[in-house]
C-alpha positions in Angstrom: -0.2 0.0 -0.1 2.9 2.2 1.0 4.6 1.6 -2.6 1.4 2.5 -4.1 0.9 5.7 -2.6 4.4 6.3 -2.9 4.1 6.3 -6.8 0.6 8.1 -6.7 2.6 11.2 -5.0 5.5 10.9 -7.0 3.2 10.8 -10.5 1.6 14.0 -9.0 4.7 15.9 -8.7 6.3 15.2 -12.2 2.7 16.1 -13.5 2.8 19.4 -11.5 6.4 20.3 -12.7 5.4 19.8 -16.1 2.7 22.0 -15.9 4.8 24.3 -14.0 7.8 24.4 -16.8 5.2 24.8 -19.7 3.7 27.6 -18.4 7.1 29.3 -17.8 7.8 28.4 -21.5 4.5 29.8 -22.3 4.5 32.9 -20.6 8.0 33.2 -21.6 7.4 33.2 -25.4 4.5 35.3 -24.9 6.8 38.2 -23.3 9.1 38.1 -26.0 6.6 38.3 -28.4 5.0 41.4 -27.1 8.7 43.2 -27.2 8.6 46.1 -29.3 11.3 46.2 -32.1 11.3 49.6 -34.4 12.9 48.8 -37.8 14.6 52.0 -39.4 14.6 50.6 -43.0 17.0 53.4 -44.9 17.8 53.5 -48.6 21.4 53.6 -49.6 22.8 57.4 -50.8 23.4 58.7 -54.1 25.7 56.0 -55.7 27.8 56.7 -59.4 25.2 54.5 -61.5 22.6 57.3 -60.2 24.5 60.1 -61.7 25.2 57.9 -64.9 21.3 57.1 -65.0 22.1 53.1 -64.9 20.0 50.3 -63.3 21.9 48.9 -60.9 20.6 45.9 -58.8 23.1 43.1 -58.0 26.2 45.4 -59.6 28.0 46.8 -57.0 28.3 50.5 -57.8 29.5 52.7 -54.6 28.7 55.8 -53.1 29.6 59.5 -54.8 30.6 62.2 -52.4 27.2 63.4 -52.4 26.8 59.9 -50.9 28.8 60.2 -48.6 27.5 63.8 -47.3 24.3 61.9 -47.5 25.2 59.2 -45.0 26.5 62.0 -42.5 23.3 64.0 -43.0 21.2 61.0 -42.1 23.5 59.9 -39.2 23.4 63.0 -37.8 19.5 63.2 -38.3 19.6 60.3 -36.3 21.6 61.4 -33.0 19.9 60.6 -30.2 18.1 57.3 -31.5 20.3 54.4 -29.7 20.4 51.4 -32.4 20.5 47.8 -30.4 21.7 46.3 -33.8 22.2 47.0 -37.2 22.3 45.3 -40.6 22.7 46.0 -44.4 22.7 44.0 -47.9 26.2 43.2 -48.9 26.0 45.5 -51.8 28.9 48.4 -51.0 26.5 51.2 -51.2 24.4 49.5 -48.5 27.6 48.8 -46.3 29.1 52.3 -46.7 26.0 53.8 -45.6 25.2 52.2 -42.5 28.6 52.4 -41.4 28.2 56.4 -42.3 24.8 56.5 -39.9 26.3 54.2 -37.0 29.4 56.4 -37.1 27.5 59.7 -36.9 24.8 59.2 -34.9 26.2 58.2 -31.7 26.0 54.5 -32.8 29.8 53.6 -33.4 30.0 51.1 -31.3 27.3 49.0 -33.1 28.5 46.1 -35.2 27.3 46.1 -38.4 25.8 42.5 -39.3 25.7 41.9 -43.7 22.9 40.2 -44.8 23.1 39.2 -48.7 19.0 38.5 -48.5 18.8 42.4 -48.2 20.1 43.1 -51.7 18.4 45.4 -53.9 16.2 43.3 -57.0 18.3 41.6 -59.4 17.0 43.3 -62.8 19.5 40.6 -65.3 20.6 41.7 -68.8 18.5 44.9 -67.7 21.9 46.2 -65.2 24.3 48.6 -66.1 23.0 49.2 -69.5 23.9 52.6 -71.2 20.3 53.0 -72.4 18.8 52.4 -69.2 15.9 55.0 -70.2 14.5 52.5 -72.0 13.5 50.0 -69.8 10.7 51.5 -68.2 9.1 52.2 -72.0 10.0 48.4 -72.9 8.3 47.0 -69.6 5.2 49.4 -70.3 5.4 47.9 -73.6 5.6 44.5 -72.6 2.4 45.1 -70.8 0.4 46.5 -73.3 0.9 50.3 -72.4 1.4 53.3 -75.0 4.6 54.7 -72.5 5.4 55.0 -69.2 3.0 57.8 -68.2 0.1 55.3 -68.7 2.1 52.3 -67.0 2.6 54.3 -64.0 -0.5 55.8 -64.0 -2.6 52.5 -64.8 -0.8 50.5 -62.3 -0.4 52.8 -59.4 0.7 51.6 -56.0 1.5 48.1 -57.9 3.5 50.1 -59.8 7.4 48.3 -58.6 5.9 45.4 -58.3 4.8 45.5 -61.9 7.9 46.9 -63.1 9.9 43.8 -61.2 7.7 41.3 -62.9 8.5 43.4 -66.4 12.6 42.7 -65.8 11.8 39.1 -64.9 9.8 38.1 -68.1 12.0 40.0 -70.4 14.8 38.8 -69.5 13.5 35.2 -69.5 13.3 35.6 -72.6 16.3 37.2 -73.1 15.0 40.2 -74.9 18.6 42.1 -74.7 20.4 38.8 -76.4 23.0 38.4 -73.4 24.5 35.4 -72.8 24.4 36.0 -68.8 23.7 32.9 -67.2 20.3 31.3 -66.0 21.1 32.2 -62.1 22.4 35.7 -62.7 19.0 36.7 -64.6 16.1 39.1 -62.8 13.8 37.9 -59.7 10.4 38.1 -59.9 8.7 40.3 -57.6 7.6 37.4 -55.2 10.8 36.1 -54.7 12.5 39.3 -53.8 9.3 39.9 -51.1 9.9 36.4 -49.9 13.4 37.0 -49.4 13.4 40.6 -47.9 10.5 39.1 -45.3 12.2 36.3 -43.9 15.1 38.4 -43.3 13.2 41.1 -41.8 11.7 38.4 -39.4 14.9 36.8 -38.8 16.1 40.2 -37.5 12.8 41.6 -35.4 12.4 37.9 -33.4 16.2 38.0 -32.9 16.1 41.6 -31.1 12.5 40.8 -29.4 15.0 37.7 -27.8 17.1 40.4 -26.4 14.6 42.9 -24.9 13.6 44.5 -28.2 14.7 48.4 -29.0 15.8 50.2 -32.6 17.3 48.8 -35.4 18.9 50.3 -38.4 18.8 48.2 -41.7 19.9 49.3 -45.2 18.8 47.9 -48.2 17.8 49.8 -51.4 14.9 51.5 -53.2 12.9 48.6 -55.2 13.6 45.6 -52.6 12.2 48.3 -49.6 9.1 49.2 -51.4 8.8 45.6 -52.2 8.8 44.5 -48.4 6.0 47.6 -47.7 3.8 46.5 -50.6 3.4 43.2 -48.7 1.7 45.3 -45.5 -0.9 46.6 -47.1 -0.2 49.9 -45.6 -2.5 52.9 -46.4 0.7 54.8 -46.6 2.4 52.7 -49.3 2.1 54.5 -52.7 4.2 52.9 -54.9 6.0 55.6 -55.5 9.8 55.5 -56.4 12.3 55.5 -52.8 14.5 58.7 -52.8 18.6 57.9 -51.5 18.8 58.4 -47.8 15.2 57.8 -47.2 13.9 56.2 -44.0 10.7 54.3 -43.3 10.1 53.1 -39.6 8.8 49.5 -39.4 7.2 48.3 -36.2 6.9 45.0 -35.0 5.0 43.3 -32.5 2.9 40.7 -31.3 4.0 39.0 -35.1 3.1 41.9 -37.0 4.9 44.6 -38.8 3.5 47.8 -39.3 4.0 51.3 -41.4 4.7 53.7 -38.6 4.5 57.5 -39.8 5.6 58.4 -43.6 7.0 56.0 -46.3 10.7 57.4 -47.5 10.8 60.0 -45.2 13.8 62.5 -45.6 12.7 64.5 -42.4 15.9 62.8 -40.6 18.3 63.3 -43.6 17.5 67.4 -44.3 17.3 67.7 -40.5 21.3 66.7 -40.2 21.9 68.2 -43.3 20.6 71.7 -41.6 22.0 71.2 -38.5 25.7 70.2 -40.1 25.5 73.9 -41.9 25.2 75.6 -39.0 
């Protein structure tokens, strides 16, 4: 009889201990999910390709002097914002912009982490094209629009998505008659949306486990726009993103939400004004 009572007590103890551990794990997970992470999503500064009016994509053009100065202005405008972590894509223009922001915002000690999934969209054969001004008219024609103006007007906030899919379809058909291997050809918009969303989700979840806070992420105009287009935000219009523009995105309880304007130059302009005094 004593053995039966002892075994029963032991079983009850194990069940209570298990229940206690599970409750604690659930609470810890729930507590972590509620930590707020604010992502400062930044487009890189002006590059040599920008001033030559060439499509960049995965091609690695560097910053101009204006681009280097722009990172300084943006950093100064963000002074007082404490970043807990910082990430950029693996392109030179993205890394230099991120490092410039950290050095000039009082966050010099933060180690910049590189993530190649934060790269710009790949435009395949259409990158670096001397007559890049023809890219959008050719994409508009592919969709049956008479010109770029009609394409942008009719596609509205889906313009960036349609543009990237235009690159993908035209490059797949080898319209420029290049010998580019398949693995370097243009990406579809859904491919970019997926890699950007997966990368940013990894970043914010990691930061939640460290207590939340502000995170700097530097990427490029089209890739940022495609990510934001997935959030169904009323602030997103599909307009092109300017150099050094910032979009704040808050992550909490498993959801991203745009906070304020998309592609704001407020921090850049404030920093430039302050340094001109």
